[in-house]
C-alpha positions as CSV (number, residue, x, y, z in Angstrom):
1,M,107.5,3.6,93.0
2,S,106.0,6.1,90.6
3,S,102.6,5.5,89.1
4,L,102.6,5.2,85.3
5,T,100.1,7.4,83.5
6,P,98.9,6.2,80.1
7,R,100.3,8.1,77.2
8,K,98.1,10.4,75.2
9,P,97.7,9.4,71.6
10,A,99.9,11.4,69.2
11,K,98.1,14.2,67.5
12,Q,98.0,13.9,63.7
13,P,99.4,16.9,61.8
14,C,96.9,18.9,59.7
15,V,96.8,18.7,56.0
16,L,98.3,22.2,55.6
17,C,101.2,21.3,57.9
18,Q,101.9,18.1,55.8
19,R,101.9,20.2,52.6
20,I,104.3,22.8,54.0
21,R,106.6,20.0,55.3
22,G,106.5,18.4,51.8
23,F,107.3,21.7,50.1
24,L,110.2,22.4,52.5
25,I,111.6,18.9,51.9
26,A,111.4,19.3,48.1
27,A,112.9,22.8,48.3
28,A,115.8,21.5,50.5
29,F,116.4,18.6,48.0
30,L,116.4,21.0,45.1
31,L,118.9,23.3,46.9
32,V,121.2,20.4,47.7
33,F,121.0,19.3,44.1
34,M,121.7,22.7,42.7
35,W,124.6,23.1,45.2
36,S,126.2,19.8,44.3
37,Q,125.9,20.5,40.5
38,P,126.9,24.2,40.1
39,D,127.9,23.8,36.4
40,W,124.6,22.1,35.4
41,R,122.7,24.1,32.8
42,L,119.6,23.6,30.6
43,P,120.2,23.0,26.9
44,V,120.5,26.2,24.8
45,W,117.4,25.3,22.7
46,L,115.2,25.1,25.8
47,D,113.7,28.3,27.0
48,L,113.2,28.2,30.8
49,T,110.5,30.8,30.9
50,T,108.4,29.0,28.3
51,L,109.0,25.7,30.1
52,V,107.8,27.1,33.5
53,G,104.8,28.7,31.9
54,D,103.8,25.5,30.1
55,L,104.2,23.5,33.3
56,F,102.0,25.9,35.2
57,L,99.4,25.8,32.4
58,F,99.5,22.0,32.4
59,A,99.1,21.9,36.2
60,F,96.2,24.3,36.1
61,V,94.4,22.4,33.4
62,A,95.0,19.0,35.2
63,L,93.8,20.4,38.5
64,F,90.7,21.9,37.0
65,C,89.8,18.7,35.2
66,F,90.4,16.7,38.4
67,K,88.2,19.0,40.5
68,L,85.5,19.0,37.8
69,W,85.6,15.2,37.7
70,Q,85.3,15.1,41.6
71,H,82.4,17.6,41.5
72,R,80.5,15.6,39.0
73,R,81.2,12.3,40.7
74,N,80.0,13.6,44.1
75,N,76.8,15.1,42.7
76,R,75.4,12.0,41.0
């Protein structure tokens, strides 16, 4: 008979590893979507560079406001 040793608890992945994993899953999903729809295009009236720039601006402003709100909430 062999003696059974207790299992070590599973180590939780770090936050950065979870973010990288989420990014890779999203990128894989996007690539599969693009591969399955090769003839899909944006409408002619929609400028892609303006859309991406506006999305980055919105994300920056939203993140800045959220971090400011967190900072003020924690310093009360």
